[in-house]
Each structure stands twice: as C-alpha cells, then as structure tokens.
VOZATI-213729 format. One record per residue (C-alpha): residue number from 1; x, y, z. Coordinates in pm, 1 decimal. Each point is the difference from the previous one (the first is absolute). Layout:
<recs>
REC seq       c1       c2       c3
REC NUM        X        Y        Z
...
</recs>
This chain:
<recs>
REC seq       c1       c2       c3
REC   1   3064.4  -1735.9  -5254.4
REC   2     68.8    190.5    322.2
REC   3   -314.4     15.8    191.1
REC   4    154.6     81.2    353.7
REC   5   -110.9    345.6     43.4
REC   6   -366.7    -89.7    -75.3
REC   7   -195.6    -13.6    367.6
REC   8   -311.8   -239.3     84.8
REC   9   -325.4    216.0    -96.0
REC  10   -124.9    108.6    322.0
REC  11   -295.1   -197.7    138.0
REC  12   -207.6    143.0    256.1
REC  13   -165.0   -226.4    272.4
REC  14   -342.9      5.1    127.2
REC  15    131.5     99.0    311.3
REC  16    169.4    313.5   -150.8
REC  17   -334.7    124.5   -174.4
REC  18   -212.8    -98.7    350.2
REC  19    295.8    215.6    160.4
REC  20    -50.2    289.5   -220.5
REC  21   -365.3     15.7     20.3
REC  22     33.1    -34.8    407.8
REC  23    294.8    278.1     -5.9
REC  24   -230.4    247.7   -220.0
REC  25   -327.7    -55.9    222.9
REC  26    239.5     64.9    314.5
REC  27    147.1    310.3   -160.9
REC  28   -358.9    171.6    -98.6
REC  29   -143.8    -79.0    310.9
REC  30   -249.6   -289.6    -45.2
REC  31    176.2   -156.2    282.5
REC  32     73.3    252.2    247.0
REC  33    238.9    -55.2    264.8
REC  34    -44.5   -246.0    253.3
REC  35   -268.4   -177.2   -217.0
REC  36     31.0   -416.2     24.8
REC  37     17.9   -163.5   -326.0
REC  38   -219.6   -318.0     -2.9
REC  39    144.6   -262.0   -269.3
REC  40   -331.1   -180.5   -104.0
REC  41   -170.0    342.9    -40.9
REC  42    333.3    130.5   -240.7
REC  43     48.5   -333.2   -188.3
REC  44   -343.6     -7.9    -92.0
REC  45    -27.3    376.7   -102.4
REC  46    356.9    -24.8   -200.7
REC  47   -107.1   -349.6   -125.7
REC  48    299.6   -152.0     99.1
REC  49     92.6   -298.4    189.3
REC  50     99.6     46.4    383.1
REC  51    381.9   -110.1    -88.2
REC  52     69.8    303.2   -208.4
REC  53   -179.2    212.4    204.2
REC  54    232.4    -97.4    313.8
REC  55    296.9     31.7   -183.9
REC  56    -99.5    354.7   -130.2
REC  57    -70.4    126.1    360.6
REC  58    336.2   -145.7    162.0
REC  59    166.1    242.3   -324.9
REC  60   -210.4    280.1    197.9
REC  61     96.7   -123.3    321.6
REC  62    364.0     40.7    -96.7
REC  63    -85.4    366.7   -159.7
REC  64   -100.5    125.2    324.4
REC  65   -336.7     42.2   -133.5
REC  66   -195.9   -293.7    172.8
REC  67    124.8   -107.7    354.7
REC  68   -130.6   -361.5    151.0
REC  69   -118.3    -56.1    349.3
REC  70     15.9   -383.5     86.7
REC  71   -310.3   -177.2     61.9
REC  72   -202.4    330.9   -158.2
REC  73    138.6     24.3   -370.0
REC  74    104.9    275.2   -189.7
REC  75    -82.8    373.1     42.9
REC  76     76.4    311.6   -235.6
REC  77    279.2    191.6    231.7
REC  78   -108.7    304.8    214.0
REC  79    207.8    289.3    -69.6
REC  80    123.5    277.7    256.4
REC  81    238.0    304.0     22.8
REC  82    288.7   -164.6     13.5
REC  83   -111.4   -243.2   -298.6
REC  84    -70.8    329.8   -250.9
REC  85    312.2    181.9    106.9
REC  86    206.5   -317.0    -89.1
REC  87   -184.5    -51.6   -320.9
REC  88     66.6    361.3    -94.6
REC  89    389.8    -18.6    136.4
REC  90     -8.2   -315.7   -245.7
REC  91   -121.5    150.9   -266.0
REC  92    206.5    308.8      8.5
REC  93    348.6   -222.5      7.0
REC  94   -142.7   -196.2   -300.9
REC  95   -119.9    285.8   -244.3
REC  96    300.3    174.9     86.7
REC  97    234.7   -246.1   -111.5
REC  98   -212.7    -82.8   -274.8
REC  99     43.5    376.3    -83.0
REC 100    333.7     -8.0      7.4
REC 101     11.1   -266.6   -237.9
REC 102   -246.7    165.1   -230.8
REC 103    283.5    326.3     -6.7
REC 104    260.0   -192.8   -111.3
REC 105   -232.0   -206.3   -273.4
REC 106   -189.5    103.0   -311.5
REC 107   -185.5    307.1    177.9
REC 108   -212.2     60.9   -304.8
REC 109   -109.9   -337.8    -35.2
REC 110   -106.5     25.9    376.9
REC 111   -175.2    361.6    -58.9
REC 112   -202.4   -142.9   -257.8
REC 113   -116.8   -292.1    213.5
REC 114    -54.3    243.1    286.1
REC 115   -189.1    196.2   -237.7
REC 116   -252.5   -224.7    -69.6
REC 117    -75.0    -81.7    353.6
REC 118    -34.0    372.5     53.6
REC 119   -229.8     23.5   -250.5
REC 120   -173.0   -287.2    168.0
REC 121    -39.9    177.1    294.3
REC 122   -134.3    324.3   -161.6
REC 123   -301.2   -162.4   -179.9
REC 124   -143.6   -165.2    318.3
REC 125     95.6    265.3    211.0
REC 126   -371.8     52.9    116.7
REC 127    -40.9   -371.8    125.7
REC 128    194.8    -42.2    306.3
REC 129     26.3   -431.5    -45.5
REC 130    121.6     65.4   -326.1
REC 131    203.8    283.8     92.5
REC 132    162.6   -214.7    246.2
REC 133     44.4   -298.2   -245.2
REC 134    178.1    233.2   -268.2
REC 135    204.3    141.2    288.9
REC 136    143.6   -365.0    101.4
REC 137     42.2    -86.0   -391.3
REC 138    203.8    327.8      3.5
REC 139    219.5   -117.3    290.6
REC 140     25.3   -347.8   -177.3
REC 141    133.3    103.3   -294.7
REC 142    240.9    278.4    176.1
REC 143    170.4   -312.3    157.5
REC 144    -63.1   -242.9   -295.9
REC 145    200.4    219.5   -230.9
REC 146    278.9    -22.0    209.6
REC 147     84.5   -323.6   -174.0
REC 148     35.1   -157.1    353.9
REC 149   -212.3   -322.2     69.5
REC 150     54.0      6.2    341.9
REC 151    -66.7    358.3     83.4
REC 152   -338.0    -66.4   -213.0
REC 153   -111.7   -296.4    183.0
REC 154     48.2    161.2    364.4
REC 155   -145.4    346.8   -144.2
REC 156   -346.8   -185.0    -93.7
REC 157    -16.6   -184.9    340.2
REC 158     36.5    326.3    161.7
REC 159   -250.0    152.7   -245.1
REC 160   -272.4   -276.8    153.0
REC 161    108.3     78.2    348.8
REC 162    -40.6    384.0   -124.0
REC 163   -390.2    -49.9   -121.5
REC 164    -25.8   -196.0    337.1
REC 165    129.7    288.3    222.1
REC 166   -247.3    265.9   -227.3
REC 167   -331.8   -246.5     32.8
REC 168     64.5    -22.7    402.3
REC 169    104.0    308.5    111.7
REC 170    -76.4    296.6   -213.3
REC 171   -283.9    206.3    -48.3
REC 172     86.7    340.8   -180.1
REC 173     86.4    -14.8   -398.7
REC 174    287.6    217.0    -93.8
REC 175    -86.3    282.5   -311.2
REC 176     74.7   -204.3   -336.9
REC 177    155.9    304.3   -146.9
REC 178    256.3      9.5    260.9
REC 179     70.3   -373.4      4.0
REC 180     39.9      2.5   -372.6
REC 181    246.6    270.8     -1.2
REC 182    203.1   -176.8    223.0
REC 183     37.8   -297.3   -213.3
REC 184     47.2    244.7   -273.1
REC 185    317.8    133.4    196.1
REC 186    105.2   -341.2     21.5
REC 187    -24.6    -53.5   -353.4
REC 188    186.2    308.2    -87.9
REC 189    236.9    -75.5    243.1
REC 190    113.3   -346.6   -186.4
REC 191    -39.1    193.3   -326.3
REC 192    232.9    267.7     83.6
REC 193    232.6   -229.3    206.8
REC 194    -52.2    229.2    331.5
REC 195    121.0   -222.7    221.3
REC 196    -33.1    222.1    316.7
REC 197   -363.8     60.8   -120.6
REC 198    -80.9   -358.5    -34.3
REC 199     89.4    -63.4    368.3
REC 200   -165.3    300.9    114.7
REC 201   -314.9    -35.3   -164.5
REC 202     50.1   -398.7    105.3
REC 203      6.0     90.5    374.3
REC 204   -253.2    274.1     11.5
REC 205   -217.8   -213.1   -172.9
REC 206      9.0   -297.7    290.3
REC 207     -0.5    206.1    287.4
REC 208   -325.5    220.5    -91.3
REC 209   -185.1   -350.0   -102.2
REC 210    113.2   -151.4    375.4
REC 211   -105.6    335.8    143.5
REC 212   -324.8    -30.8   -167.2
REC 213    -97.3   -323.0     89.1
REC 214    128.1      6.0    367.2
REC 215   -214.7    343.3     45.9
REC 216   -209.9     14.1    282.6
REC 217   -327.6     71.6   -149.2
REC 218     39.0   -346.2   -212.3
REC 219   -226.2   -318.3     31.4
REC 220    -27.5   -314.7    -79.0
REC 221   -185.2   -162.4   -295.8
REC 222     39.9    337.7   -195.2
REC 223     97.8     58.5   -374.9
REC 224    331.3    -79.4   -109.3
REC 225    253.9    273.6    -78.1
REC 226    266.3     31.2   -247.4
REC 227    344.2     15.0     64.7
</recs>
C-alpha cells in the first residue's frame, strides 16, 4: 500500500487560534492603532496561558500588526499616510497578479465564487460594518480563486492592514450601490476574460480608496469604509 501521497492532518495550535482572535480584534478596531496589549488581561480574557499568548503576539509582530517597544511592551501599529499608500500599492500588485491567474484558469468557477460574495455584499448593503466584512470577503475570494496560496496569504495580511487604515483614518462612507457596482465589474471582467477591464477597474478601485482615506476631512476613530 502506497501512502506517500497522504499528508498529515493539520492541527491548529492554541497560539494560532489566539493569533486569529487578536488579528480579528485589530482588524475590527477593538484595539485601535497605538493601543498597548497587556498580557495578563488578554490571557485572562481569552482563557489561555501566557505562553501561547506570547507566541501569538510574536506572530502579529512578524506580520507587522504589532510593534514591540523595549521595556514597555507590545502596541498595535500606528498608521500614517505612507502606510496607507503602501498597503494599497501592495494590494494592487497582489490582486492584479491574482486576477491575471484567474483569467488563465476556470473563469466560470471563479465567477461563481465571486457572484456568491457579491450577493452577500448586496444582502448587507445597509449595514456599514457587515458591508466592510462582505467587501473584504469578496477580495479574499478574488485572490483565493487564483489558486495561489502565497498570493492568498499576502492578500489576507494586507486586508487586515486595510481595515486598520480605514478604522483609523476615514470618516465618510462611499455609496453602497457604487461600491457594489465596482465589484460587479470585477466579477464581470473575470467572467468575460477581459484583461484590460480587470486591471483598469482594480487600479481605479485602489486609487479611489486611497483618496477617500486620505481626504482632508477624514478624522481618527471614525467608521470603517469598505474598499
């Protein structure tokens, strides 16, 4: 019997689960930029020992979500204009690469996945937080459907930073119908195999998001805006 093709079942460690919880809290603004994370309080809240918690925090330091200050502790990273521009430049590169892979693969299957994500956006259009979640789920599916695990990992990390940018620096919501229409265009470009349309819509989508986030009237601590 040849078992060479069988791979071990992945078992997620406590540290990995804790990292997910903290990552989500940072993404949703529960821990705003600049917040110090206390080990004792978090360990008690999460019901874990400090060992796995420390390992989880170090993962987030490596991902760039937390920063370590000697003799002071760990803090959620602060974000400035350069960070915003860099995050969206990186997202544009990753999603463009994913989009080009989509166009050379099974476009029908990819379009089905994007349609399901788009329908979720339409369902929650009146709820800004749920719409932001659905928007980012769409972009996750967009990259995941490319079949590249490395692009997916990069995209997921960038989407967390995107939510941090939005929560910290933005205070105006784009019209939900316009936002959904942009995502529909992306879905249609994938379905139709239209490379020029896909890259054009992606570029405009990212550029518009940066302009909104860095608008002069934006103020800290405001609601997150999907992008």
